[in-house]
ZAKEZA-239173 format. One record per residue (C-alpha): y, x negated, z; residue in three letters; residue number from 1. Coordinates in Angstrom, 3 decimals, m for minus. Example, Ala and Ser with C-alpha at 12.3 -4.5 7.8 and 13.67 -1.06 7.14 Angstrom:
        py        px        pz  type  seq
    m4.500   m12.300     7.800   ALA    1
    m1.060   m13.670     7.140   SER    2
***
This chain:
        py        px        pz  type  seq
   157.865   m63.717    44.921   MET    1
   160.362   m66.619    44.904   ILE    2
   157.951   m68.769    46.875   ARG    3
   155.066   m67.872    44.547   GLU    4
   157.130   m68.877    41.496   ARG    5
   158.023   m72.112    43.248   GLY    6
   154.384   m72.880    43.952   LEU    7
   153.491   m72.280    40.289   TRP    8
   156.258   m74.669    39.232   ARG    9
   154.889   m77.262    41.625   LEU   10
   151.374   m76.786    40.241   LEU   11
   152.625   m77.032    36.640   THR   12
   154.498   m80.251    37.370   ALA   13
   151.392   m81.711    39.015   GLN   14
   149.276   m80.814    35.990   GLY   15
   151.686   m82.448    33.551   LEU   16
   151.839   m85.597    35.614   SER   17
   148.055   m85.771    36.036   SER   18
   147.352   m85.547    32.303   VAL   19
   149.601   m88.523    31.635   GLY   20
   148.507   m90.515    34.666   THR   21
   144.799   m90.286    33.876   SER   22
   145.294   m91.340    30.256   THR   23
   147.275   m94.351    31.444   SER   24
   144.536   m95.149    33.988   THR   25
   142.101   m95.623    31.119   VAL   26
   144.702   m97.681    29.266   ALA   27
   145.528   m99.815    32.315   LEU   28
   141.888  m100.622    33.055   ALA   29
   141.165  m101.552    29.426   VAL   30
   144.422  m103.515    29.108   MET   31
   143.829  m105.572    32.245   VAL   32
   140.186  m106.183    31.353   PHE   33
   141.093  m107.260    27.822   GLN   34
   143.864  m109.567    29.032   LEU   35
   142.013  m111.109    31.990   THR   36
   138.311  m110.123    31.819   GLY   37
   138.344  m109.953    35.640   SER   38
   137.319  m107.255    38.116   VAL   39
   139.403  m109.128    40.702   LEU   40
   142.503  m108.681    38.544   GLN   41
   141.760  m104.957    38.201   MET   42
   141.631  m104.601    41.958   GLY   43
   144.834  m106.628    42.297   GLY   44
   146.793  m104.446    39.882   VAL   45
   145.596  m101.248    41.577   LEU   46
   146.548  m102.729    44.952   ALA   47
   149.979  m103.704    43.634   ALA   48
   150.701  m100.064    42.852   SER   49
   149.406   m98.942    46.265   SER   50
   150.948  m101.509    48.626   PHE   51
   154.572  m100.276    48.217   PRO   52
   153.398   m96.866    49.420   LEU   53
   152.532   m98.536    52.719   VAL   54
   155.898  m100.261    53.097   VAL   55
   157.924   m97.318    51.792   MET   56
   156.198   m94.619    53.836   SER   57
   158.644   m95.063    56.720   PHE   58
   161.664   m95.030    54.390   VAL   59
   160.277   m92.102    52.409   GLY   60
   159.624   m90.149    55.600   GLY   61
   163.197   m90.660    56.791   ALA   62
   164.532   m89.513    53.409   LEU   63
   162.222   m86.494    53.460   LEU   64
   163.474   m85.427    56.896   ASP   65
   167.082   m85.802    55.719   ARG   66
   167.098   m84.571    52.095   PHE   67
   165.599   m81.817    49.926   ASP   68
   162.046   m82.648    48.802   SER   69
   162.747   m81.240    45.316   ARG   70
   165.465   m83.831    44.614   ARG   71
   163.253   m86.655    45.800   LEU   72
   160.406   m85.525    43.513   MET   73
   162.688   m85.264    40.458   VAL   74
   164.177   m88.701    41.128   LEU   75
   160.682   m90.166    41.492   SER   76
   159.438   m88.618    38.251   ASP   77
   162.394   m89.915    36.210   ILE   78
   162.026   m93.437    37.619   ALA   79
   158.265   m93.494    37.016   ARG   80
   158.723   m92.264    33.431   ALA   81
   160.922   m95.263    32.682   MET   82
   158.602   m97.718    34.430   LEU   83
   155.427   m96.442    32.738   ILE   84
   157.162   m96.832    29.372   LEU   85
   157.867  m100.474    30.242   MET   86
   154.266  m101.291    31.215   MET   87
   152.681  m102.361    27.873   PRO   88
   155.787  m104.256    26.760   PHE   89
   155.983  m106.125    30.047   SER   90
   152.286  m107.000    29.846   ALA   91
   152.821  m108.420    26.338   ALA   92
   155.237  m110.979    27.792   ARG   93
   152.987  m111.969    30.704   SER   94
   150.122  m110.310    32.653   PRO   95
   152.086  m111.145    35.820   ALA   96
   154.652  m108.479    34.886   PHE   97
   151.923  m105.837    35.220   ILE   98
   151.965  m106.425    38.981   TYR   99
   155.755  m106.082    39.143   LEU  100
   155.899  m102.831    37.190   VAL  101
   152.902  m101.407    39.084   ALA  102
   154.627  m102.248    42.373   GLY  103
   157.831  m100.465    41.323   CYS  104
   155.823   m97.397    40.299   ILE  105
   154.251   m97.460    43.751   GLY  106
   157.681   m97.375    45.404   ILE  107
   158.610   m94.104    43.738   PHE  108
   155.129   m92.678    44.273   SER  109
   155.784   m93.284    47.974   ALA  110
   158.713   m90.879    47.693   LEU  111
   156.929   m88.306    45.536   PHE  112
   153.580   m87.844    47.305   SER  113
   154.759   m86.878    50.827   PRO  114
   157.579   m84.824    49.283   SER  115
   154.984   m82.787    47.420   GLN  116
   152.900   m82.265    50.557   VAL  117
   156.021   m81.129    52.429   LYS  118
   157.069   m78.833    49.556   ALA  119
   153.697   m77.051    49.688   VAL  120
   154.136   m76.539    53.435   ALA  121
   157.634   m75.123    52.849   ASP  122
   156.531   m72.749    50.082   LEU  123
   153.366   m71.362    51.717   CYS  124
   152.547   m69.417    54.842   ARG  125
   150.227   m71.247    57.287   PRO  126
   147.228   m69.086    56.402   GLN  127
   147.696   m69.937    52.701   GLN  128
   147.804   m73.736    53.060   LEU  129
   144.114   m74.487    52.480   VAL  130
   144.027   m72.320    49.364   LYS  131
   147.312   m73.788    48.062   ALA  132
   146.064   m77.334    48.647   ASN  133
   142.819   m76.534    46.845   SER  134
   144.819   m75.115    43.905   TYR  135
   146.867   m78.316    43.870   LEU  136
   143.643   m80.318    43.824   SER  137
   142.196   m78.232    40.976   ILE  138
   145.363   m78.579    38.876   VAL  139
   145.634   m82.306    39.558   ARG  140
   142.005   m82.966    38.765   ASP  141
   141.950   m80.566    35.829   GLY  142
   144.834   m82.540    34.360   GLY  143
   142.909   m85.743    34.965   GLU  144
   139.825   m84.159    33.379   PHE  145
   141.790   m83.552    30.180   ALA  146
   143.661   m86.836    30.436   GLY  147
   140.546   m89.012    30.629   TYR  148
   139.187   m87.371    27.496   LEU  149
   142.506   m87.867    25.717   ILE  150
   142.915   m91.388    27.089   GLY  151
   139.516   m92.581    25.923   GLY  152
   140.216   m91.268    22.416   GLY  153
   143.723   m92.720    22.245   LEU  154
   142.678   m96.160    23.483   VAL  155
   139.850   m96.289    20.963   ALA  156
   142.022   m94.967    18.109   TRP  157
   145.597   m96.180    18.712   LEU  158
   145.323   m98.684    21.573   GLY  159
   146.640   m98.576    25.123   TYR  160
   150.370   m98.606    24.266   THR  161
   150.261   m94.998    23.039   SER  162
   148.771   m93.752    26.298   THR  163
   151.571   m95.331    28.325   PHE  164
   154.160   m93.662    26.092   VAL  165
   152.496   m90.267    26.589   LEU  166
   152.379   m90.825    30.332   ASP  167
   156.136   m91.448    30.423   SER  168
   156.709   m88.180    28.551   LEU  169
   154.546   m86.282    31.029   SER  170
   156.600   m87.553    33.974   TYR  171
   159.785   m86.464    32.190   GLY  172
   158.377   m82.986    31.593   ALA  173
   157.327   m82.797    35.245   SER  174
   160.884   m83.606    36.342   ALA  175
   162.267   m80.783    34.159   LEU  176
   159.844   m78.260    35.673   VAL  177
   160.683   m79.379    39.227   LEU  178
   164.409   m78.880    38.616   LEU  179
   163.738   m75.137    38.763   GLY  180
   161.959   m75.324    42.118   LEU  181
   163.686   m72.972    44.596   PRO  182
   165.370   m74.436    47.656   ALA  183
   163.680   m73.471    50.925   VAL  184
   165.584   m73.129    54.167   GLN  185
   164.113   m75.566    56.667   ARG  186
   165.037   m77.761    59.585   ARG  187
   166.549   m81.149    58.685   THR  188
   167.018   m84.091    60.991   ALA  189
   170.617   m84.841    61.988   PRO  190
   172.115   m88.292    61.514   GLY  191
   171.943   m91.020    58.929   LYS  192
   168.754   m92.187    57.232   VAL  193
   169.041   m95.578    58.968   VAL  194
   168.997   m93.848    62.363   VAL  195
   165.972   m91.757    61.385   LEU  196
   164.242   m94.896    60.168   LEU  197
   164.789   m96.590    63.530   LYS  198
   163.124   m93.614    65.225   GLU  199
   159.943   m94.004    63.122   SER  200
   158.031   m96.100    65.724   PRO  201
   158.387   m93.244    68.199   SER  202
   156.981   m90.879    65.534   VAL  203
   153.945   m93.159    65.201   VAL  204
   153.474   m92.966    68.979   ARG  205
   153.593   m89.163    68.857   ARG  206
   150.870   m89.180    66.178   ILE  207
   148.771   m91.583    68.233   TRP  208
   148.989   m89.442    71.390   ARG  209
   147.539   m86.389    69.578   ALA  210
   143.714   m86.876    69.232   PRO  211
   143.437   m84.843    66.027   ALA  212
   146.286   m86.647    64.259   LEU  213
   145.196   m90.059    65.544   ARG  214
   141.600   m89.588    64.393   THR  215
   142.661   m88.355    60.986   ASN  216
   144.862   m91.423    60.564   MET  217
   142.000   m93.705    61.613   LEU  218
   139.662   m91.980    59.147   PHE  219
   142.117   m92.906    56.404   ALA  220
   142.594   m96.443    57.647   LEU  221
   138.940   m97.442    58.295   LEU  222
   136.116   m95.501    56.536   PRO  223
   138.350   m94.717    53.549   MET  224
   139.338   m98.396    53.331   LEU  225
   135.676   m99.244    52.784   VAL  226
   135.181   m96.358    50.337   ILE  227
   138.215   m97.437    48.284   MET  228
   136.463  m100.748    47.631   MET  229
   134.370   m98.774    45.134   ALA  230
   137.304   m97.997    42.820   THR  231
   137.747  m101.313    40.951   PRO  232
   133.987  m101.815    41.006   ASN  233
   133.394   m98.425    39.406   ALA  234
   135.414   m99.717    36.455   TYR  235
   133.275  m102.863    36.448   GLY  236
   130.140  m100.713    36.699   LEU  237
   130.903   m99.180    33.305   ALA  238
   132.533  m102.158    31.600   LEU  239
   130.517  m105.056    33.018   LYS  240
   127.243  m104.127    34.780   VAL  241
   126.106  m101.588    32.167   TYR  242
   128.377  m102.822    29.321   ASP  243
   129.272   m99.286    28.216   MET  244
   132.660  m100.241    26.736   GLY  245
   135.884   m98.138    26.739   PRO  246
   133.953   m95.051    25.579   GLY  247
   131.492   m95.283    28.451   GLY  248
   134.279   m95.885    30.939   PHE  249
   136.194   m92.860    29.639   ALA  250
   133.005   m90.760    29.816   ALA  251
   132.476   m91.822    33.433   MET  252
   136.040   m90.878    34.354   GLU  253
   135.727   m87.593    32.453   PHE  254
   132.488   m86.609    34.226   ILE  255
   133.671   m87.631    37.683   THR  256
   136.799   m85.546    37.074   ALA  257
   134.400   m82.574    36.996   LEU  258
   133.492   m83.527    40.559   GLY  259
   137.134   m83.389    41.609   TRP  260
   137.461   m79.942    40.006   LEU  261
   134.297   m78.718    41.701   THR  262
   135.473   m80.024    45.069   GLY  263
   138.788   m78.206    44.692   GLY  264
   137.058   m74.952    43.772   ALA  265
   134.699   m75.242    46.750   ILE  266
   137.589   m75.951    49.137   ALA  267
   139.450   m72.890    47.853   GLY  268
   136.411   m70.642    48.270   LYS  269
   135.531   m71.907    51.733   LEU  270
   139.065   m71.485    53.048   ASP  271
   137.650   m73.217    56.122   PHE  272
   139.014   m72.608    59.582   LYS  273
   138.707   m74.532    62.810   GLY  274
   138.561   m78.279    63.187   ASP  275
   140.021   m79.969    60.108   ARG  276
   138.645   m83.361    61.148   ASN  277
   135.079   m82.004    61.236   ALA  278
   135.482   m81.063    57.574   TYR  279
   136.854   m84.544    56.801   VAL  280
   133.989   m86.190    58.700   PHE  281
   131.336   m84.234    56.802   GLY  282
   132.944   m85.204    53.516   SER  283
   132.967   m88.882    54.528   LEU  284
   129.250   m88.785    55.297   LEU  285
   128.439   m87.309    51.881   VAL  286
   130.522   m89.993    50.175   MET  287
   128.823   m92.767    52.158   SER  288
   125.289   m91.661    51.229   VAL  289
   126.165   m91.286    47.536   CYS  290
   127.856   m94.703    47.310   LEU  291
   124.789   m96.266    48.898   LEU  292
   122.758   m94.544    46.182   GLY  293
   124.967   m96.059    43.467   VAL  294
   124.216   m99.527    44.835   GLY  295
   120.472   m98.884    44.763   LEU  296
   120.448   m97.167    41.368   SER  297
   119.499   m98.933    38.125   ARG  298
   120.713   m96.143    35.867   SER  299
   124.315   m95.812    34.655   PHE  300
   124.155   m92.041    34.250   TRP  301
   122.506   m91.481    37.645   PHE  302
   125.274   m93.613    39.166   SER  303
   127.838   m91.473    37.370   VAL  304
   126.217   m88.336    38.838   ALA  305
   126.470   m89.785    42.358   LEU  306
   130.105   m90.803    41.781   LEU  307
   130.773   m87.214    40.689   THR  308
   129.505   m85.965    44.068   VAL  309
   131.697   m88.599    45.751   VAL  310
   134.707   m87.206    43.891   ALA  311
   133.892   m83.649    45.014   ALA  312
   133.520   m84.738    48.641   ALA  313
   136.766   m86.722    48.473   ASN  314
   138.616   m83.453    47.930   VAL  315
   137.393   m82.404    51.372   GLY  316
   139.007   m85.465    52.901   VAL  317
   142.292   m84.841    51.086   ILE  318
   142.552   m81.074    51.656   VAL  319
   141.475   m81.303    55.306   GLY  320
   143.958   m84.088    56.045   SER  321
   146.873   m82.521    54.185   MET  322
   146.368   m79.157    55.867   THR  323
   146.160   m80.721    59.328   LEU  324
   149.629   m82.256    59.002   PHE  325
   151.144   m79.338    57.085   GLN  326
   150.182   m76.994    59.933   GLU  327
   152.440   m78.841    62.356   LEU  328
   155.321   m76.700    63.552   GLU  329
   158.649   m76.985    61.719   ASP  330
   160.232   m79.966    63.477   ARG  331
   162.855   m82.555    62.645   SER  332
   160.294   m85.375    62.357   ASP  333
   157.681   m83.499    60.313   LYS  334
   158.572   m85.319    57.081   GLY  335
   158.145   m88.683    58.781   ARG  336
   154.794   m87.627    60.277   MET  337
   153.510   m86.622    56.838   ILE  338
   154.854   m89.780    55.206   ALA  339
   153.548   m92.114    57.924   ILE  340
   150.082   m90.549    57.627   ARG  341
   150.296   m91.112    53.874   ALA  342
   151.426   m94.686    54.493   GLY  343
   148.464   m95.511    56.700   PHE  344
   146.188   m93.928    54.113   GLY  345
   147.720   m96.134    51.445   GLN  346
   147.326   m99.167    53.694   LEU  347
   143.597   m98.481    53.834   GLY  348
   143.529   m97.894    50.066   ALA  349
   145.421  m101.111    49.311   THR  350
   143.229  m103.267    51.527   LEU  351
   140.152  m101.591    50.066   GLY  352
   141.242  m102.259    46.486   LEU  353
   142.004  m105.902    47.236   LEU  354
   138.791  m106.459    49.186   ALA  355
   136.715  m104.513    46.680   GLY  356
   137.796  m106.640    43.746   GLY  357
   137.306  m109.905    45.636   ALA  358
   133.964  m109.034    47.278   ILE  359
   132.614  m107.409    44.124   GLY  360
   133.325  m110.595    42.195   ALA  361
   131.666  m112.675    44.953   ALA  362
   128.460  m110.765    45.753   ILE  363
   128.018  m108.553    42.708   GLY  364
   129.044  m104.965    42.042   ILE  365
   125.710  m103.295    42.835   SER  366
   125.338  m105.147    46.136   HIS  367
   128.862  m104.175    47.099   LEU  368
   128.118  m100.459    46.681   PHE  369
   125.301  m100.831    49.235   VAL  370
   127.741  m102.498    51.655   VAL  371
   130.287   m99.722    51.059   ILE  372
   127.836   m96.918    51.796   GLY  373
   126.528   m98.458    55.007   LEU  374
   129.965   m99.614    56.176   GLY  375
   131.719   m96.270    55.694   ALA  376
   128.911   m94.431    57.504   PHE  377
   128.976   m96.929    60.381   GLY  378
   132.729   m96.508    60.854   LEU  379
   132.996   m92.725    60.478   ALA  380
   130.331   m91.774    63.040   VAL  381
   131.770   m93.572    66.124   PRO  382
   135.301   m92.428    65.249   LEU  383
   134.209   m88.793    65.159   PHE  384
   132.182   m89.071    68.359   LEU  385
   135.172   m90.626    70.158   ALA  386
   137.342   m87.801    68.833   TYR  387
   134.997   m85.103    70.136   ARG  388
   134.957   m86.764    73.557   MET  389
   138.771   m86.863    73.531   ALA  390
   138.850   m83.142    72.723   LEU  391
   136.635   m82.376    75.717   ARG  392
   138.911   m84.374    78.011   ARG  393
   141.962   m82.727    76.457   GLN  394
   140.450   m79.299    77.061   GLY  395
   140.313   m80.016    80.791   LEU  396
   143.957   m81.117    80.732   VAL  397
   145.030   m78.038    78.816   LEU  398
   143.503   m75.830    81.486   GLN  399
   146.005   m77.357    83.847   GLU  400
   148.875   m76.281    81.588   GLY  401
   149.746   m79.523    79.826   ASP  402
   150.558   m79.868    76.145   SER  403
   148.143   m81.394    73.625   ALA  404
   150.919   m83.091    71.648   VAL  405
***
């Protein structure tokens, strides 16, 4: 019962945060576009918030192995509430400050995200992880669903400053809810954080030696890098290619949020077993085909429908990957393994956002979606085939009594 109450608190905090974050996403996109008129700048700002997650993943993993995940999440929420509140006022002084504030938000997101993944693993039994992760996805995306609707209305009615203020309040409310999260007895790594940080390269080697973990990390770093190039260009699709304005952009985000919700519901119903990477691979293929379709489409609403399917399939990538690392045995380096996987995922996301903005500005948004679809497909297939071959070789080794990890 205690663990169930803790999970509900975690889900409530995620919902509060998602409502605020999605409203500020609308505000940030409109603010940057109004101040700069550039898709490249949109990609740069999104990358600025993602890059610290790459750098901080090693530090965050060491902290997660040493300290309680609840305290790290509360600290992150309070810091992000203050930073989000600063965003519109900093931008009024100079657009360059947007990058600074976005980068600082990314630092604390690097502490929060793996802490949340670890907290779910601590609160749930192994057989409940897929369902719990799907619930987390539904709550997160349901909050975004509501937030995009609210954000579009607020930006059109009051301007983007109000949405940033609301976002800061949502982070504060999330921190209050998380304060009541029960402590869970688990293994912690001995020694100082600096010592744990120095051991991180050996943790990366342990991930690399396990075919399933290595392949999942490469999925995040390569095909997902290409797919993330679509994010800043999706904004440009609504605001520039089809000239739909803030209302059209908000409608696109609102509808695609339905895809995230649908993907979470499907993942919860499937409660899939077996090879997590096979589930991730299938989801990547669906995303690739749909993004290719967006590039070939000449209809805004048909493109929105395809992006909605992409959102649903993306849940498969997230839930499959999270569950794979959560199912690792309770070990002193588990926090670092989760955080390092998140860091490599953010590295792919950051490079994708930067490249997407630059290439979209150079060759055109529609052409870029064609490149994204073909590129993601071409990277995912050989990675999965190499993984299946590694599993066959590993199976022969296991028959001789060796360990897979």
